[in-house]
Each structure stands twice: as structure tokens, then as C-alpha cells.
C-alpha positions, -999 to +999 in steps of 0.1 A: +712+219+165+682+222+145+652+223+166+629+210+140+650+181+127+635+148+126+658+130+150+640+112+178+655+112+211+648+083+235+634+095+266+653+089+297+614+083+314+578+080+309+545+091+323+521+065+335+484+069+319+460+083+337+444+053+347+476+037+362+479+064+389+467+074+422+437+100+425+451+120+453+418+140+446+389+123+434+356+135+421+325+110+433+334+073+433+312+065+409+332+089+383+365+070+385+341+038+384+329+050+350+367+062+343+376+031+355+357+014+328+366+038+302+336+055+299+326+094+307+298+112+324+305+140+298+325+137+268+354+163+271+364+156+236+335+158+210+306+170+238+280+176+213+287+133+204+260+128+230+261+088+219+295+083+215+294+071+178+318+093+160+294+120+143+267+146+159+234+140+140+200+140+154+201+116+175+226+128+199+197+159+200+169+133+203+193+117+237+195+150+258+156+160+248+146+122+262+171+127+290+155+159+295+115+146+301+125+113+321+110+112+357+143+117+370+159+143+352+180+149+380+200+116+372+225+132+350+235+100+324+265+095+306+273+119+275+234+142+278+254+165+302+269+187+274+282+215+283+289+200+316+271+219+340+261+187+362+226+186+347+203+182+314+192+213+297+178+230+267+214+246+266+225+210+257+200+202+231+202+236+213+244+233+216+242+199+196+216+213+171+240+241+166+268+218+164+244+201+137+247+234+117+273+240+118+297+224+084+331+209+101+308+177+112+332+154+105+367+166+119+387+186+095+425+183+082+436+210+112+413+187+134+436+152+127+464+177+133+474+178+097+471+211+090+501+233+082+491+265+076+499+305+089+482+322+110+454+346+107+460+377+097+472+408+122+440+431+127+437+462+107+453+495+128+427+527+133+435+562+136+461+573+161+444+572+196+445+599+223+450+581+255+468+547+264+473+526+299+499+545+319+536+524+324+532+520+362+489+523+361+481+556+372+452+574+358+437+542+344+405+559+373+401+590+369+389+595+402+413+575+416+442+574+402+463+551+420+441+523+420+458+491+405+492+514+402+527+499+411+531+501+452+495+499+462+487+480+495+474+442+487+435+444+494+416+419+519+382+403+518+387+381+549+398+401+579+437+396+587+444+368+617+480+375+627+488+365+659+490+397+678+459+413+655+487+430+646+518+418+626+531+390+640+529+357+616+499+339+618+499+300+626+523+295+660+499+266+666+498+251+637+528+222+624+558+237+607+547+242+573+579+217+561+560+194+583+528+198+563+548+200+525+558+157+536+527+140+548+506+160+520+525+169+491+551+140+483+545+134+453+542+090+443+558+080+415+549+105+383+522+120+402+488+126+386+482+138+350+453+162+344+418+147+346+404+179+325+429+174+303+447+204+308+481+209+286+511+225+305+501+260+288+479+257+322+515+267+347+530+282+314+506+310+305+493+307+343+532+319+358+536+348+321+499+364+335+505+365+371+543+385+366+516+408+350+501+413+378+513+409+411+547+411+427+553+408+470+589+417+474+612+420+505+631+451+515+654+466+491+679+471+525+687+436+539+687+459+575+657+456+570+650+425+566+623+402+591+636+366+587+606+341+591+623+307+585+608+271+584+618+248+608+624+220+592+617+185+613+644+171+626+657+140+599+641+155+576+652+132+545+662+165+522+670+186+547+680+170+580+694+140+568+722+143+596+694+144+622+707+176+637+672+194+647+686+222+634+680+230+599+655+256+587+645+269+553+648+301+547+621+328+543+623+369+543+590+386+556+573+406+526+573+442+527+551+462+536+532+496+539+551+514+563+522+530+578+498+503+588+510+474+615+500+500+640+472+488+654+444+457+657+425+485+638+451+488+615+472+457+609+506+450+585+492+452+550+517+440+524+516+457+484+519+450+455+551+463+432+542+464+397+502+471+384+474+448+392+461+455+358+468+431+324+488+455+306+517+435+298+542+445+330+562+415+325+571+428+293+572+463+296+577+473+327+554+491+358+578+521+353+595+544+333+630+536+335+623+501+331+608+505+301+631+525+287+659+502+293+637+476+270+632+500+239+648+503+208+633+536+203+628+534+167+601+521+145+581+516+175+598+484+184+612+462+217+648+455+221+659+417+213+686+401+204+697+385+168+688+349+180+650+365+191+658+357+224+653+385+251+683+411+254+708+404+283+727+430+309+762+443+314+767+409+330+746+388+307+708+381+324+683+383+310+665+420+307+628+419+304+597+441+317+598+418+353+630+408+374+617+368+374+618+363+338+644+338+340+633+311+368+631+287+336+629+281+296+593+281+289+589+312+313+617+332+291+604+319+262+572+336+267+590+367+267+604+363+240+573+354+220+560+385+229+587+407+219+584+395+185+550+399+188+555+436+199+577+442+168+557+419+143+526+446+154+550+476+149+560+471+123+525+461+111+519+495+123+542+516+105+537+503+067+506+514+078+510+549+090+542+557+070+540+593+091+537+580+125+567+586+147+587+557+168+563+568+203+532+566+181+539+533+166+552+517+201+519+531+222+498+515+193+517+482+195+516+480+231+482+485+234+476+459+204+499+432+221+480+437+261+447+435+241+462+401+229+468+390+267+435+403+280+417+382+252+439+348+254+433+350+294+397+354+297+383+340+264+410+306+262+432+303+297+402+312+327+376+291+310+397+262+306+408+262+343+373+276+355+344+263+334+329+283+312+307+302+331+327+308+359+330+343+349+303+367+344+298+383+311+311+420+299+293+442+308+313+471+300+336+493+324+326+498+361+345+530+378+329+516+413+355+487+412+383+489+422+409+466+399+435+454+431+452+423+436+435+405+468+464+392+489+437+360+490+446+359+454+481+360+452+491+344+482+475+314+481+447+312+453+467+320+423+494+298+437+474+263+426+499+262+393+528+250+415+508+217+419+504+218+378+541+211+368+553+187+357+591+174+366+609+181+330+612+206+306+607+187+271+616+196+233+592+188+206+592+193+169+561+196+146+559+158+139+553+160+180+589+138+185+618+150+207+646+167+190+665+173+222+670+156+251+654+164+280+658+181+313+646+178+344+628+209+358+655+215+387+681+213+363+657+239+342+657+262+364+675+300+352+686+278+325+679+297+294+708+287+277+690+258+264+667+279+246+702+293+225+707+264+215+670+251+204+651+280+201+617+287+216+598+269+188+605+232+207+598+243+242+564+260+232+554+228+214+559+206+245+541+226+263+509+225+239+518+186+236+520+180+268+494+174+294+497+190+328+501+176+363+467+177+383+454+201+403+459+190+443+484+189+468+507+172+452+542+188+441+568+176+421+600+172+437+621+199+417+599+224+432+596+205+466+628+197+470+655+211+446+636+245+444+666+268+431+688+246+440+697+215+458+691+215+500+719+228+517+733+249+483+705+271+481+675+244+475+636+255+490+607+235+494+576+259+473+546+241+491+562+251+527+571+287+515+535+293+503+522+284+536+545+299+556+538+330+531+504+330+539+515+332+575+533+359+570+507+379+555+486+369+580+458+351+558+428+339+573+427+301+578+410+287+550+367+282+565+374+321+576+379+327+540+347+307+528+326+329+546+344+361+537+341+351+499+301+344+505+305+300+511+289+287+539+315+273+562+324+235+564+319+215+596+339+185+589+375+174+570+350+155+549+334+183+535+364+195+525+376+168+501+359+128+495+396+114+498+392+095+531+432+090+533+435+128+526+406+140+552+431+115+579+462+138+569+440+169+573+430+158+609+464+146+622+480+180+612+452+204+624+429+188+643+404+213+633+384+218+601+387+256+607+423+256+613+436+249+582+460+272+564+444+286+536+463+273+506+466+236+518+427+239+519+424+254+483+442+225+471+428+199+487+389+210+481+377+189+461+369+203+423+334+216+412+324+197+385+335+213+349+366+231+363+403+221+371+396+236+407+376+236+440+351+260+447+366+287+469+395+287+445+372+294+413+356+316+433+383+337+445+403+334+408+367+345+395+364+376+417+399+386+407+399+384+375+365+399+368+376+431+389+405+432+367+381+434+337+359+453+349+376+481+368+400+488+336+390+514+313+412+502+291+406+469+290+400+460+249+366+449+250+357+488+260+389+503+236+390+488+202+356+478+177+344+469+143+369+448+128+398+453+147+383+441+179+368+414+155+401+406+149+415+409+181+392+385+192+397+362+166+432+355+179+447+328+197+475+325+220+485+292+191+481+319+164+510+339+178+529+309+188+527+298+151+532+335+134+564+342+158+581+308+156+585+278+134+559+257+150+532+248+125+499+230+130+491+231+164+457+226+180+430+258+183+430+258+217+467+248+234+454+250+269+438+219+264+457+185+251+432+159+236+448+129+213+421+103+211+422+071+184+398+044+173+398+016+153+375-020+151+389-059+152+365-079+126+367-108+105+380-120+074+343-125+065+332-086+069+364-075+047+343-102+015+312-084+030+321-049+017+315-058-018+281-061-010+279-030+013+296-005-009+303+027+008+275+017+031+293+036+067+309+012+091+287+029+122+254+014+101+266-016+096+247-047+120+264-048+155+277-087+144+300-072+119+325-066+149+339-096+172+333-083+211+356-088+239+392-081+219+420-071+250+434-041+234+465-026+243+481+012+238+520+006+237+545+038+240+577+040+224+598+016+243+569-005+245+551-005+279+518-013+278+502+023+288+466+013+289+442-016+279+408-020+271+383-046+253+359-042+222+328-033+224+300-052+211+305-037+173+340-046+182+349-012+189+382+000+208+391+037+217+421+054+235+423+088+251+453+077+270+476+104+259+500+125+275+516+144+252+525+137+215+547+115+200+554+076+190+528+047+200+512+013+195+483-001+194+484-039+195+458-067+202+473-088+231+463-120+217+478-120+187+505-099+189+496-076+156+501-041+163+495-003+144+520+021+149+507+055+155+523+090+155+504+115+174+515+149+160+494+174+181+472+179+210+436+176+186+446+147+170+422+122+161+424+084+142+402+065+131+397+034+112+430+020+129+414-015+125+420-055+128+414-083+107+411-114+125+416-142+102 
């Protein structure tokens, strides 16, 4: 099947618009009221367009300056907080002024989703470098060569809270983690889509990145297994439907350093089986034996099948640098994408340096792929997730920084992504329409055969063309009730496993972890979340705010303005990635320079996808999905008046030109109303409630007149979708 055919499959289901879904984890009541009125405190789509008239002008800069000089500058008006930091400042005005000086004032063809150009060129290759990252991470730090290497212990920021202070799992006085999951994480309908407009790539890249920096396995010998099974509540609809009261969800405790867990002064410490550095471990492995199985040993290339997918072992399983590569089609597609990128880079290097041997070409290609991974992580992914200023500016390599992985990060905070997954996997063509039947996420587990049929481009196009779920406590059924198989036949609950794993590792409770990271402890559940219903559920489960399991608290906390996560989640993730950057002697901005550094900095994930697949016309930043349509409802008299008005822009015409108060609806391709609004005083309307690309209709509710709309990309903006009332 051609994955880019124009055939459009009818979807089995449709996600509800953001307005129709329940807010499990709201921000302030005032923000929700503004959202319901189709207004925003911050214009995510065009932040410099302060007055939201569709163009950035001097009026926008003046609006910010006026807001700064009024008697109560602490009160933030809609749109004047350009950088979304919760206040008006000179920075907001400067952002508008800088935008005025840019040539791309009006939306470009690319922004309208029409660009079909090739990706940016590959960077030039310098002469032979003297040193490269070791495969196992050793030697990065010259005085402490084991720092960040495979097999090192996870670090702890908060003191361990084992039941006996040594090694016995924590949480014996807390409810079963399945009980917690049932009360807090059962999803309603199809869930709440991202309110920060994060695309599905927030979890696709998050998982791919996670498999580069941490892995806590269990002992190799089954005789050494320590079981820490999860007790299932009697009569659980999924795991104990017959009410036996004996059902359990299996869990094997993580492997640990045998020299730890001997006393309260030496509590058990788990290990990281792979390198902590962002060094492509998921692509190349963390040991020489794995890498040897993956290399072609000719022209610096990695092994790859003729269809562009990862190689297979003797049993037909995906062969990759990480053992988790086949967990879902999007993850496997990312592995294939970067194998292609490595080989493309190797061929590029070979052309520039004809005398280089296989090892020289391979190491240079690997170092450049690693640089791309690092750049995308720090300049696209983390700003989308944490906000633009959560991580400090890079000041160069710091030998005092240990880049090891903290257990609070790997065992709790960076598992936020489990709440962001959609409950399906889809396949889109360049026009934004489906090219094949979608799969439920449960059907997609370890199902790499769909890539054999559809290729990787169509699933990556979908990941860029669909909103993720909101980061909160809700988790889709495929992860909560069907993980890796149906209940009773291998099915698991990822929420319960996350919490149970935290107890296995002796993680400190949420409040103790806040204090360990330099934040004040909360005194009540209301401090943690403004959601009254969630406050009551947490109180029912835990009784005391000081008893909350870390992962639960992280997912429950209100989000930081301008970020997709809460305060402690942001703090833990930012602290970890700052250490991974500052403590890496081979971090790309510390190694590359000149034109090569410029080209790496100019490379986006969209570029890598487009130069290694048939996908074209992706939005610049694939971590956001923000589509918008605008139009005006006018009368026939206005059309006649246009001969007199000539080319005068519509926004400069009198407000009476349009018809106010006209109900307008947004319909999906099945004819369902997914959003509605009324025209403003100038007769203008706007819709932004697009959860994915595809076919839509704009309809006047009273007359039934419609305009067909095709959303092709995640940054598409369509204007002048006008109606004329006769």
C-alpha cells in the first residue's frame, strides 16, 4: 500500500474538542472562564499579535507599553503578556518590536501549510577529531571516568524512605497502587487534550529520549527475583471481575548495587543500565558488543533493511541499541528515522573525505547525530514542555557537575509522558488525511508489522498532526488496563506500576521531595491542586498531604504558567537536563564551532523527518500543533461597497461592515459539531479547536451555509473564510 495515497479512511472515533472535555487539572477559574469565552490570556499562536487582529503592528507594542504603565501593572490583561511569564515587562514590548523588524510579518506559504521544499542541507565536516564519546560513557569526565557511564548507581536528591530505612519497599501504610489508579486515573470519554497545544511528539520524543538516558532492569537470574506484586481490589472490573480477592499485578523489583542496602547509612541504590548522557544509546547501544551487532562496518554505516527499517535478529525481533525499540510503532519509527539519518550523514562525510576509513566516518557521523539529538532536546522539546526559561543558558562544560541520573527523575518525574499518550495510532499522508486504518494503542503494542505496510513517514506525520493528551493524572485505558496484553493474559496497569516502582526504589513522598529540591512543603491538598474534586480524592486515599506518592503528586500539581507541567515536575526535569548538559564534556556546543555548529543549531526534528522520509510540509516545530481558521460574516451591501473601498484592508473598515452575534459552528468530517462561537462586533469569527489534521466544515448555524476546510499541517492558518448574508 502506498502510505501517501489520497484515499481517506473513515475514522472509527473522533476526539472531543477541548471545550467539551472536563478539566481534571485546571489552572485558575478565571483562565477557564476566559477559555470558555474563546479568549486567552496569552496568544499561543501569535504572541506578538497583542490585539489579535491578525497582524503585528505598532499598536501591539503600544498596548504592551500602556499595560506596563497603568496604576496596577500586576494585573495581566489578555495578550499583553507576550512571553507568557505572568507579567508585563520590557521584554514583552521588545518581542513585539523585534517581530516588526522581521520580513515574515504576514503568514508565509510555509506557515499556511503549503510549503513543499526539501530540508536544510547537512553541515560541513571538519578535519579528523581526536576524541569521541566512548560507547559505554566512561572517560567523559577525566577525573571521575565512571560518572555517567553504564552501570552507575542512580543518584538521590531526597533521602530514601524505605520501610525499614534500608531496603524494604516504601508505602506499606498507603493504599494499593491499583486502588489509587482506579480512583485517580480512570479516563473519562477520550480524555483532555493538551491545553498548551503539544503534539503527539511530546511523548514520542520523550520516550525515545528516555531510552537514551536511563534503564533500570531486573536481575538477569530469575533465582534472584524479588517479587513486589500489586494487590488488586476485590471485584476490580478489569483484573478481578469474579471477585476472588486474590488477583495481583506482577512486579519484579529493580536490580540494585549489591554493595548497598546493608544499613540505614547505606540504603539500597538501584542502577542505570545504560549511559546517562544524551549520546544516542538507543541507536548505538551502551556497550561494544551491542554496537558491533548494529554496524555494517563499511562506509561508516549502520545496518538497516532495504525497506529502511531496523535490522532483525535470528528470531525476527527488532535489533537496536535499546531493548525497548519495538514497544510501539512510533518508537520503532524513530529508531528507523535516526538509522537513516546516521547513514545519510555517513555518506555525506564519505563524499567530503574520500580518504577516511570506516571507523573515521562512523565516529564522525555518530557524533553529529548525537549533536542533533542534543539540539532537538534542548532547543525544541524541553522549551515546549517546561517553558522557555526553565533551563539556564549554557555557559560551557563544568567538571564539577555529575551527569548521573537521579532516581526522582527516572522513577517518577520523567514518567509524566504516560499521561500524554493518545489511545490510538494513526497514519496520515502529506495532505493531513488518513491513509490507513487506525489502531488502538493496545493493538499497537509490539506491532511493528504496520510499519512494513505503511512505512514510517505516515506515522511520524500523524505524530506531528495530532494533539497529545494533557499532562495530568488521567491515563488512557490501553496503558491502564491493557498494557502489553489483556488482563489475565499479561495485561498490566502502567499507573499502578509507576507508583509501585517508586515504592520499590524507596522514593521519598511528594512533600519531602519538594523540600529536597529547594521548594517549600505544601500544607494542604489545596496547595497542591486547585481542582476540588481531586483534592477530595487525594484526601480520601492519603489522609495527609505529607503521605502522597511522588508520581501522584507530580501529576496532580497545578501547572506552572507557560509550561505543561507543575512546579516540582519542572524543577526535577530541568535540574536533571542541566546536569546532563553541563556535565557532558562532549556536549555539542562545547565541541562544534563555526559553520558546522550553525548548521546543527539550524536543524529541527522536522528537517530530519523530511530528509529521511517522503513527508513534506511539516510545521517548523513539530512539538506543537496549532491550526487556526478565521473569517467574517458580512452582508450583501458590504460587497457592493467594496468597489468604493478598493483594496482597503478589511480590518481598517468600519466595525459596522460585519454582522455581530451570528452563531458559527465547526464540524468534523462526520458532521459532528465540535466547537461553536458567535461573531464579534465586526462580524469576525475564529476557530482553534482542531485536535488533528483532516477535513472540517465551517457552518452558519442559522442558514446552514458551509465552507469546506482541509487542515494539512500543524501550523496551518486559513483566513478570509467569509460568509455573505443575503
